[in-house]
Structures are given as structure tokens and as C-alpha cells.
Residue, then its C-alpha position, 0 to 999 in steps of 0.5 A: m176593934l173595928i178601928r184597928v182592923a180598918i187602920a190595918v187594912l189600908f196600911v197593907t192595902t197600900p203603897l206604903a207598905a211596899q216601900n217600907w214604911q211603918p205606921l207611928f201608932n196602932g190606931f187604938s192604943l199608945d203602945g210604943w209611946t212612953a212619958p217622958d221618964g220612959q214610963p207608959v203614957t197615962a195622960d187622959a188627954w191623950k186620945i185615940e179617936a175614930g179613925g185612928v186619929l190621935h188627939l190632945d184633948r186639953s179638956a180632958g186634963h193633963g198631957g204632957n210630952i210623949l216619946t217614942d220608945r226607940d231611937y231614930g236617926d236616918f228617917e222620913l216621917v209623913f203625917e197629918w195634923n190639924i192645930s186649934e184656934k191660935g193654937n202651937n205644938g211641934i214634933k221633935y227629933r232626935v232628942r237627947d237629953y241636957g240635964k233636965q230638959t229634953l231637946g231636939l230638932e222642932y217641926q214648928i206647928l202653929d196657927d201661923a194667922a194667929f201670930p201675925k207679929l212673929t219671925r219667920e223661925h217660928l212660923t209652921a214647918s220652920l226649924y224652930d227658933l233657928v231656920t226660917p223656912i225657904p218660901a215667902m208663903t206657906r200652903l197652909n191650909p186654915v184653923g179646922q183643916y188637916n195638913v201635911g207635913k214631912i220630915r226627912v233627916q239624913c245624915n246631917h241633911v234635914q228637909h220640912w215639907i207642908n202640904g207639897q211645898l218644901m219649906i227647910d233645907e238645911y245642913i246641921g254642922s255646916e257654918r251655916w248651922k252653927s250661926h243658926v244656933a249661936d243666934s238661938k235659945f239653944r246656943d248655950r247646948e253643946d253641939f246642939g242638933e248634932n247628936p246622929s239619933g234620938r227618939l221622936m217627941l209630940t210636944d204639949h204645949g197647952a193647945e188641942v191638935w190632933f194627928r192621923n196617918m203618921f208613917i215612917r221610914r228608916l232610910 
């Protein structure tokens, strides 16, 4: 209860509340989130911890992907994340079903230092497997420290940030976009990424990860 009250007070006393930002989870339960089948999240591995931290604790058992219970089209999402050593995760948005798979655009979250041979469209804050980050170097805090991510999507314009650094600035549906898709693992997915809205998804790629201070506003 104390955690719940503290988070509520923090929200209403910050500029975020005045700017139409809403917390993406309430700090004490996973209300507003579902399992991939649309049912309530029952996985033991997704935990709300002190300070309103959402922890994917793989030592606690099965996790699985979790999704918001509502769609978002044009939005801005800010969040803090911390990944375990050699960890891999991501936030997908505008997700949709392709047969038995639920796919979407992905803000990649990774322990970059553990994967020096990966190409840059697979590193942190990339638009996963599609678009390479703009800067050659990333302002990435090491494992054990939180990073601040931001995703902004308005119409066909997509932007990713990490720690205040603009990483992705792309236009969905452009000729360059179509070229990116054709060179990616999504080449056989019709009009990949071009749906105007969809749910958000926190992925489970087998690694421990922590999220906090997740706020979203519609644009």
C-alpha cells in the first residue's frame, strides 16, 4: 500500500501529470496488462518490487511476453530500464498478429558490451533488425545502472532515444523503409510496421530485466 501511495503522490506532483502523461503500470499490480492470449498475467516471473519497479525475475519461473490491454497509435513513451549481464530484451509497439506470431516494431534493449560482433541494427535503441542507430557511439550506462529510453511515434514518423541521445529518426512506408524491411527477418510479413496502431509488448527473451518510471501520452 505504501508503494502505491508513494507512486501516486510522485505522479500528481510532477510536471508529467500536467502534460497528459499516464503511468503505464500502477506500481502495485499488473492491471492493464495481459498475457499474449488476452488473459490476466499470472506468470510468477513478472514482479512489482519496492519503488514501483517491474522486474522480470527469471529465477522465479516462467515469464513470457506481456501486452497492454489497449492499443496505442500516436504516442510518446518514456521509461527507465536496467538489463542483466549478457541480457537481451525489448519493447515492441504497434504490435499485430501475423498468424501465430505477435510482432511489432521494437526498441532493442541489450547488454551491448557482451555482444561486440553484432551489427548495429541489433544494438540498444535500434529499431530492431531494421534501422541502425544514427550515432556511432551510444551514451549507454553499464549493466547494473538504469538507462532512460524514449519512443515517439506520430503517424509514420518513428524516433528512439537513449539517455537524451536521438538514435532513430525514421519514416515508415518510405522507400528507404521498404528497403530496410526487404533486408530484414520481416521481409515476408505483409506491410510490416505499417499498421497505424497496436498494443505495446514487453518481451521475455530469457534474461533478467528491470523497468521503472514508465509513462505514456497519446499524441
